[in-house]
matplotlib code that plots the C-alpha trace (Angstrom):
import matplotlib.pyplot as plt

x = [-50.5, -48.5, -44.7, -41.6, -39.8, -36.0, -34.6, -31.6, -30.5, -28.5, -26.7, -25.9, -24.3, -21.6, -19.8, -19.6, -19.2, -22.1, -23.1, -25.3, -26.1, -28.5, -31.0, -27.9, -25.6, -23.6, -21.9, -20.6, -19.0, -19.1, -20.0, -16.8, -17.8, -16.5, -16.0, -18.7, -17.3, -13.0, -10.9, -11.0, -7.1, -5.3, -8.3, -6.2, -5.8, -3.5, 0.2, 2.1, -1.4, -0.3, 2.6, 5.2, 7.6, 9.8, 13.1, 13.9, 14.4, 13.6, 11.8, 13.6, 10.8, 11.2, 10.0, 8.2, 9.6, 7.4, 6.3, 5.2, 7.7, 8.2, 8.8, 7.4, 7.0, 3.9, 3.3, 3.9, 3.3, 2.1, 2.2, 2.2, 4.1, 7.2, 8.8, 4.8, 4.3, 6.3, 5.7, 7.4, 6.7, 5.9, 4.3, 1.7, -0.6, -4.6, -4.6, -3.6, -1.0, 2.6, 3.2, 1.3, 2.1, 2.4, 1.6, 2.4, 1.8, 5.7, 4.3, 1.0, 0.6, -2.2, -3.5, -5.6, -7.7, -4.9, -2.4, -2.7, -1.5, -1.8, -1.0, -1.6, -1.2, -0.8, -2.2, -1.0, -3.4, -2.8, -3.8, -7.3, -8.0, -10.5, -12.5, -13.7, -13.3, -14.1, -17.1, -20.5, -19.7, -17.6, -17.8, -17.8, -15.1, -14.4, -12.8, -11.4, -8.7, -7.4, -6.9, -6.2, -6.2, -5.2, -8.2, -11.6, -14.8, -14.9, -12.2, -12.3, -10.2, -10.5, -10.7, -8.3, -7.0, -4.2, -5.4, -7.1, -10.3, -11.9, -12.6, -15.2, -14.3, -15.4, -15.8, -14.9, -15.7, -12.8, -15.2, -13.0, -9.4, -5.7, -8.3, -7.9, -11.2, -12.1, -13.9, -15.6, -16.4, -17.9, -18.0, -19.5, -17.3, -17.0, -18.3, -16.9, -13.2, -10.0, -8.3, -5.3, -5.0, -1.5, 1.4, 0.8, -1.4, -4.4, -6.2, -5.6, -6.1, -6.4, -6.2, -6.9, -4.7, -5.2, -6.8, -8.1, -11.2, -10.2, -8.8, -12.0, -15.6, -19.4, -18.7, -20.2, -20.5, -17.8, -16.8, -15.0, -12.4, -9.4, -10.7, -8.2, -10.7, -14.8, -16.0, -16.1, -13.6, -11.1, -7.5, -4.5, -1.2, -3.2, -3.1, 0.9, 1.5, -1.8, -1.2, -3.6, -2.1, -2.9, -3.1, -4.7, -5.6, -7.5, -9.2, -11.8, -13.9, -17.1, -19.8, -18.7, -15.2, -13.4, -11.0, -7.6, -5.5, -2.0, 0.4, 3.4, 6.5, 8.4, 5.3, 4.7, 8.3, 9.0, 5.6, 7.1, 10.3, 8.7, 8.6, 11.6, 15.1, 17.4, 21.2, 21.2, 25.0, 27.5, 30.5, 32.9, 36.6, 36.9, 39.6, 39.6, 42.7, 41.7, 41.1, 37.5, 35.6, 31.5, 30.2, 26.7, 23.7, 20.8, 17.3, 16.0, 12.6, 11.4, 10.5, 7.4, 9.5, 13.6, 14.0, 16.2, 19.4, 20.7, 24.6, 24.7, 28.0, 31.6, 33.9, 37.5, 35.8, 36.1, 34.2, 31.7, 28.8, 25.6, 25.9, 22.8, 19.8, 16.4, 13.6, 15.3, 19.8, 22.3, 25.5, 28.6, 31.0, 34.7, 37.8, 40.3, 41.5, 39.4, 40.4, 42.6, 45.2, 42.3, 41.3, 37.7, 34.8, 31.4, 28.9, 25.5, 22.6, 18.8, 16.4, 13.1, 10.6, 8.2, 4.1]
y = [9.5, 6.1, 6.3, 4.1, 2.4, 1.3, -0.6, -2.2, -0.3, -3.3, -3.9, -7.8, -7.0, -9.7, -7.1, -4.0, -6.3, -6.1, -2.6, -2.0, 1.0, 0.1, 2.4, 3.4, 4.8, 1.9, 0.4, -2.4, -3.3, -7.5, -8.3, -5.6, -2.9, 0.6, 3.4, 4.7, 8.0, 9.3, 8.6, 6.2, 5.9, 6.3, 5.1, 2.5, 4.7, 1.7, 1.6, -1.2, -3.3, -6.5, -7.3, -7.1, -4.2, -5.2, -3.2, -3.8, -7.9, -9.3, -11.9, -12.6, -13.4, -10.5, -11.6, -8.4, -7.9, -5.5, -2.2, -0.9, -1.8, -2.5, -5.3, -5.0, -1.8, 0.8, -2.5, -1.6, -4.5, -3.9, -6.1, -6.4, -9.2, -9.9, -13.6, -14.8, -12.5, -13.4, -11.4, -11.8, -11.6, -14.9, -15.8, -17.7, -15.7, -15.9, -15.3, -12.9, -11.6, -13.2, -12.0, -11.6, -10.5, -13.9, -13.5, -16.4, -16.9, -18.5, -20.1, -18.3, -16.0, -15.5, -12.6, -9.7, -7.5, -4.7, -6.7, -6.5, -8.1, -5.7, -5.4, -2.1, 0.8, 4.3, 6.1, 9.9, 13.3, 13.8, 11.0, 11.2, 14.6, 14.0, 11.8, 14.9, 13.0, 15.0, 16.7, 16.6, 15.6, 12.5, 9.8, 6.1, 4.1, 0.5, -2.3, -5.0, -7.6, -11.1, -12.9, -16.6, -18.0, -21.3, -20.2, -20.3, -17.8, -14.1, -12.3, -7.7, -4.6, -1.1, 2.3, 4.5, 8.6, 9.7, 10.7, 7.7, 8.4, 8.1, 3.9, 1.8, -1.9, -3.8, -7.9, -10.6, -14.4, -16.9, -19.8, -22.5, -22.8, -22.2, -20.9, -17.1, -15.5, -12.3, -9.8, -6.7, -4.0, -1.0, 1.8, 5.0, 8.1, 9.8, 13.0, 13.7, 14.5, 15.6, 13.7, 14.9, 16.0, 17.2, 15.0, 12.7, 10.0, 10.0, 7.8, 4.1, 0.7, -1.6, -5.8, -7.5, -10.8, -10.7, -7.7, -7.7, -6.3, -2.7, -2.3, -3.8, -2.2, -2.9, -4.0, -1.3, 1.6, 4.6, 5.3, 8.0, 5.4, 3.5, -0.1, -1.8, -4.6, -5.7, -7.9, -11.3, -12.2, -14.3, -14.2, -16.1, -15.2, -17.2, -20.1, -21.5, -21.9, -20.4, -19.0, -15.8, -14.2, -10.6, -9.0, -6.8, -4.3, -1.8, 1.3, 3.7, 6.3, 5.0, 1.9, -0.6, -2.9, -1.7, -4.6, -4.0, -1.1, -2.8, -0.3, -0.5, -2.1, 1.3, 3.5, 1.2, 1.4, 5.3, 5.2, 3.5, 5.8, 8.6, 7.0, 4.2, 4.3, 1.1, 2.3, 5.6, 6.6, 9.8, 10.1, 12.7, 13.8, 16.8, 17.2, 21.5, 23.2, 22.2, 18.5, 18.1, 16.0, 16.9, 14.3, 14.4, 12.5, 12.6, 10.6, 8.7, 9.8, 13.2, 12.4, 12.6, 15.0, 15.1, 11.4, 9.6, 8.2, 4.2, 3.9, 0.7, 1.1, 3.1, 1.8, 3.0, 2.9, 6.6, 8.7, 10.7, 13.5, 14.0, 18.1, 18.6, 16.4, 17.6, 15.7, 16.2, 15.2, 15.0, 15.7, 13.5, 15.3, 14.1, 15.7, 15.5, 13.4, 10.9, 11.0, 8.5, 7.2, 7.9, 11.4, 10.5, 8.9, 6.6, 6.4, 4.6, 4.7, 3.7, 6.9, 6.6, 9.0, 6.6, 7.8]
z = [-21.8, -21.3, -19.7, -20.9, -18.1, -19.3, -16.4, -18.9, -22.4, -23.6, -27.2, -27.5, -31.2, -32.1, -34.3, -31.6, -28.0, -25.4, -23.7, -21.2, -19.2, -15.8, -13.8, -12.4, -15.2, -14.6, -18.0, -18.5, -21.9, -22.9, -19.0, -17.7, -15.2, -16.6, -13.9, -12.6, -11.0, -11.7, -14.9, -17.0, -16.0, -12.7, -10.7, -8.8, -5.3, -4.4, -5.2, -5.9, -5.6, -7.6, -5.4, -8.4, -6.6, -3.5, -3.3, -0.3, 0.7, -3.3, -2.0, 0.7, 4.0, 6.9, 10.3, 12.3, 15.6, 17.5, 15.7, 12.1, 9.2, 5.4, 3.5, 0.1, -1.4, 0.2, 2.1, 6.3, 8.8, 12.1, 15.2, 18.8, 19.6, 18.0, 15.5, 14.8, 11.9, 8.5, 5.9, 1.9, -2.2, -3.5, -6.9, -6.2, -7.3, -9.3, -13.5, -14.3, -11.7, -10.9, -7.1, -4.4, -1.2, 1.9, 5.5, 8.1, 11.6, 12.8, 15.8, 16.8, 18.9, 22.0, 21.4, 23.8, 24.4, 22.8, 20.6, 16.8, 13.4, 9.9, 6.9, 5.5, 3.3, 3.6, 0.6, 0.8, 1.2, -2.2, -3.8, -2.6, -2.1, -4.9, -2.6, -0.3, 2.7, 5.6, 3.9, 2.7, -0.9, -0.1, -2.4, -2.0, -2.4, -3.7, -2.1, -4.3, -4.5, -4.5, -1.1, 0.2, 3.3, 5.3, 7.8, 6.6, 8.3, 8.7, 8.4, 8.7, 8.0, 7.9, 6.1, 8.2, 9.0, 9.6, 13.2, 13.8, 15.0, 12.1, 10.8, 8.7, 9.4, 7.0, 6.3, 3.8, 3.6, 3.1, 1.7, 1.0, 2.6, 0.4, -2.5, -4.7, -4.6, -5.3, -2.8, -3.5, -0.7, -0.7, 1.1, 2.0, 2.1, 5.6, 5.9, 9.5, 10.8, 9.3, 6.3, 5.0, 1.4, 1.4, 1.2, 5.2, 5.3, 3.8, 4.2, 5.5, 3.9, 6.7, 6.3, 9.6, 10.7, 14.1, 16.9, 20.0, 21.1, 22.1, 17.9, 16.8, 16.2, 14.2, 11.0, 7.6, 10.0, 10.1, 14.1, 15.8, 16.3, 15.9, 14.9, 12.8, 11.8, 12.3, 16.3, 15.7, 12.4, 13.2, 14.0, 11.5, 13.0, 16.2, 14.4, 14.0, 10.1, 9.5, 5.9, 4.1, 0.7, -0.8, -4.7, -6.9, -4.7, -5.6, -4.0, -6.5, -6.4, -6.7, -6.3, -8.9, -8.6, -12.4, -13.9, -11.8, -13.3, -14.7, -15.3, -16.2, -14.3, -15.0, -13.7, -10.5, -9.8, -10.1, -7.6, -5.1, -4.9, -4.2, -0.9, -0.9, -3.2, -2.8, -3.2, -4.2, -5.6, -5.4, -6.5, -6.3, -7.7, -7.5, -4.4, -3.7, -1.9, 1.7, 0.5, 0.3, -1.5, -2.0, -3.9, -5.4, -5.8, -7.2, -6.0, -9.3, -8.4, -6.3, -3.0, -0.4, 1.7, 2.7, 3.1, 5.6, 4.3, 4.6, 3.9, 1.5, 0.3, 0.9, -1.9, -0.3, 3.2, 3.9, 6.5, 5.1, 6.1, 4.1, 3.7, 2.3, 1.6, 0.5, -1.9, -5.1, -4.1, -1.5, -0.9, 0.9, 2.6, 3.0, 5.0, 3.9, 6.9, 6.1, 2.0, 2.5, -0.9, -2.9, -3.9, -5.2, -2.9, -4.4, -1.4, -1.6, 0.3, 0.4, 0.6, 2.6, 3.2, 3.8, 5.5]

ax = plt.figure().add_subplot(projection="3d")
ax.plot(x, y, z, "-o")
ax.set_aspect("equal")
plt.show()
């Protein structure tokens, strides 16, 4: 008996579009890849991958000192050399996007073995628990993004765990200077190490903008080390005036890069507000017999954990304190001695529960 082997099943009817299924089970509709694993929606593990949300700075540039800091929502930056790395939300973007994250070198840094410059996103463990990292059933993931840079050549980045003792350096090529290019990187799931599946850091997606040899390793393999990038990659922030832009960042289960998952602005803002909320207001007018004002404030979304509150408004200039705070609300306290001439209080806070 003969055997019929079919490499590709394809329907090219002009009435219902072209549908093809290859031997690996990958489905393409009208030339667009469909998910090979996981749900059709909520595929993207990255929040604010299209760089539309910037609650803190509203498009104003921020220059990094030494350490870690957030600029665009959910996007953290890291630098060991101060006053060189500048990050900003801009409107330069490829077709289908309105914003990107721009990083540029203010002066150009001399990068030693232990130095690094990075743009990164830490993904909450609850949101990547389905990937099974650290188990025998760990799923492959696909990282895709649009990028452009004034520096051509081999660029790099990595995936890391919360303990920074498991990492996967990857590389991508910038072929033409100052030109938007789409990149896709398939990464096998890590069957080793500890990967959090709670409200801590589950997976960290790191883009290396200039790193010394201590934090770079061999591309394309999991390592029991803290690698931010790949050996031999370029370091854009070592060149004064160099620029690097990114948008459309997507991390999804499986080995196929599906189209970027465009979510509504309101949906994306709500996701961001689990980690940071700008100008959360409290208002109180009740004067108890002892003259104390208690003013409750409610967060716009339940936060990842009890947030850190930084006051940014105080209408009556009163001296207040936080009496109660959790992931859903807080209460400010104004004593009789500090109430002044007003029997009301109006206070605003920025609330951060970032990873």
